[in-house]
N, C-alpha and C positions, 0 to 999 in steps of 0.2 A: 419506560420499556426496559425489559431485562435483556442483557446481552452477554454472550460468552465469546472469548477470543482464543483461537488456537494458533500457536506460533511454532512452525517447524524451524529447527536451527541446527546448523552444522558448523563448528569452529567459528563462532561469532563472539569470541571474548572481547573483541575491540568495540563491538556495537551493542550487544544485548542489554547492557546496563542502561545505556541511553534510551533504548526502546522502552524498556520496562519503567524507567523513571518517568518518561513522557506519558505512560499509561496510568501510573498511580497518581499523576497530577491532573487527570481528566476532571472536568467540572461535573460530569456524570460518570461514575465509576462502573467498570464491568463487574458482573456478579462472579465471574470466574475467568481466570487466564490459565491456559494449559500451555506450557512450553515443552515441546518435544525435542529432547536432545538426541539428535540422530548421529550416533557414532562419532561424536566430537573427540578430538585428541588434545584439546586445549582446556582452558578454564571455564568454558561455557557453563557446564553443569554446576560448578562451584558458585559462580555468580548468581545463577538462577536460584540455587538453594538458599543463598543469603537473602534474596528478595522474599522467598517463600516463608522464611522465618519471621520476617517483619509484616508480611501481608498474607493472611490465612487463605485468601482467595486466589493466590498464585500457586500453581502446582508444577513440579518438574516430573516429566515422564521420560524415561530412557528407552531408546530404541537402537538396536544393532542392525546395521545394513552395510552394503558395499559403500566404500568411501568415494567412489567415482560420482562426480556431480553431473548428472544428465538432466536437462531441463524437463520439467513436467512430472515424470513418474516418481522420482525420488522424493520430491517435496510433498506431493499429494499422498504418497504412502505414509509419510511422517504425519501429515495432517490427519489422515484416517486413524492413525494410532492414537492421536490426541482425542479425536472425536469419540472413539470407543469408550473413553473414560467419563464422558459427559452424559447427563440426563437430557431430556428434551423439553425441560421447563424453561424455555427462553423465547423471546420475541424475535430476536435476530442473532445470526451467527457471523463471526468475523474470522477470516483467514488472513493473517498478517505475517510479514517477513520480520526477521530479527535484526534488521539494519535500518530501522526507520525512527524518525522523531516526529511524533504527532503533535499538532498544535493543541493546546489545552481544551479548546472547545470542540475538538473534532467530533467526538461521539455525541455530544449534546446536539450538534448540528445534524448529524446523521439521523438521530432520533426524530428531530423536527421534520425531516423529509419523510420518513416512514409514516409519521402521524398525519401528515398533510394529505395523503392519498393512499388508500388501502390497496391500490393496484401497483404501487411502487414495490418492485421486488428486489432491486439491488441499488446500492448507493455508494459513492466513493469520491474522494478528492483527486488531487493531482500530485505527481511526484516531481520533486525539485532536487537537482544535484549541484554540488559546489564546484564552481569553475572560477579560477582567479579571484577567489575571495568573495564571489557573489553566488547566490542561490538562483539557478536558472531552471526553467521548465525542462524536464527530461522528455524531449519531444519525439517519442517513438511511435505514438499511436494517435488516432483521431480523438477529438475532444469529447466524443460521446462514449468512449471506451474507458472502463475502470481497470486500472493496472492490477495485475495479479498479486502485487505486493500488499494490497489492502482491499479486500473484498468484503462487503457487508451484505448478507443475504437475509431477507425475511424468511421465517421458518417455513411457511407454506410454499414459498418459491423454491427454497433449497430442496424440500422434499419432492416437489413436482418435477424438477429437472433431474432428479435422481442423484443428488449430491455432486461431487467433483470427480472427474474422470482422471485416473492415474496415467496421464499421457501428455506429451507436449500438445498444446492447443486447448488444454483444460480451461484456461482463462479467456478463451474466445467462445468456445462451445457453450459455456455456461450462460453467456449473454445472449447468444443466438437462440438457445432453448428458452430463455426468458421471453424473448420476442415471439417465439413459436407458440408459447402458452399465454400470450397476451399480457405479460407483465411489463412494467416500465423499468427502464434502467436510467438512473439519474446521476449525473456528475456535477460537482459543485466546485467552481473555480476559486471560491474563497478559501477552500480547504487545501492548504499547501503543506504537503508532507515532505520532510527532508529525507531523501534516499541517500544513505551514507556510502553505498557501494554501487557503482554503475551496473546496470542490468547486463547479465551475461558474463560478468567478470570471472566467474568460476567455471564456465562451460569448457569442456575439453574439445579437441579438434574433431572427434567423432560425432559431436553434436551438430556440426554445421549443416548436415543433410536433413536433420530432423525437422527443420522448419517446413521444408517441402513435403516431408512425410505427413506433417500435421495438416497442411493444406489438403492433402489427399484424404486423410481420415475425417476431416470436417465435411467432406462431400463437395468441395469447391468445384471440382472439374478443372480441366486444363486451362480454359480461357481465364477464369477468375484467378487461378493460381498464378498464371503468367503476370497478370496485372498486379496482384498483391505482392508477388515476389519482387517485381521491379520497384514498386513503391517502398517496400520495407528496406531493400538494399540501398536505395537512395537516401532514405531517412537515417540509416546508419552510416551514411557516407562511405559505403564500401560496395561500389557497383558490382564487383566480381562475385559477391555473394548471390547475386541473381542466378548464376549458373549452378551454384550449389543447391539452391532451393528447387530449381526446376529438375535437377538430377535427382534430388530427394523425392520429389513427387513421382517421377517415373519409376524410381526404385520401389516405392511403396505400392504403386499400381502393378508392377510386374510380380511382386511378391504377394499380391492380393491381400494386403493388410486389411483387417476388419475396420469398418467405419466406427466412429464414436457416436454416430447417430443412426436413426432408421432411414430407410429410403424416402419416406414421406418428409421427415425432418430435413434430409439432405436437399430435397427439391425446394423446400421453403427457404433454406439457407442460400441456395444459388439464386433464387428469385430475389431474395432480400438484398444480397450483395450486389447483384446487377442493378437493382433499382437505386441503391445508394451511389453506385458508380455513375449512373446516368444523371443523377441529381447534380453531381459535381461538374458535369460537362455541359449542362443546360443553363 
């Protein structure tokens, strides 16, 4: 199977070489890697250029944007910039972060999953972070969720869900729309990806309400938002974030922010979320 990778990057000189090195050492190589240098002020572009000189299938694309790092919109806008440079002659497409080290068999294993069932629409492994010299699971989500740092989409799936939404919550709505269209989402616990920078390390203070806004734009409704906010705040070990999330939800509702999904899809998402919550209590 043929696959392309798009990597949005902003000031990643400390990590991008490790990410690219892990990709050029894959047992099944990508056909193309596009690294989108999004307004970096460090040596990110220089490092990527050096790789592109040694590997013809690695390309640097430069993008100018606001340097402020807000979750969701900025990274997906950079991803779209990279996507515009690609043809559609691929079997699956990967959105990857620039601070990862993939195991050498990562994409060989991803391919085997896609080949095993034509209804599998998305596949991914798990993120691990370094703590006291050990690599431990970055436990911020359920085991059936693929982290936004490394998403692999079957082409037909990517097209049917309408690509990626340039807003916080993009890496949740993609999976929910997969389920809406009856695609399977597969996670593989044997695929351990080293995540070199903790999630959210670059988010500024104005981003703290955006999680609640994202819950609103996903069509969750207040009940599911309350439960999801409590769970996420506890998983991050910052209970007071719960109030920021709920405030963000009401802020988005009062401003009548547009949903990322249709009303029909929103109803499906609420029903699906409630059914998953009930399963955990039964």
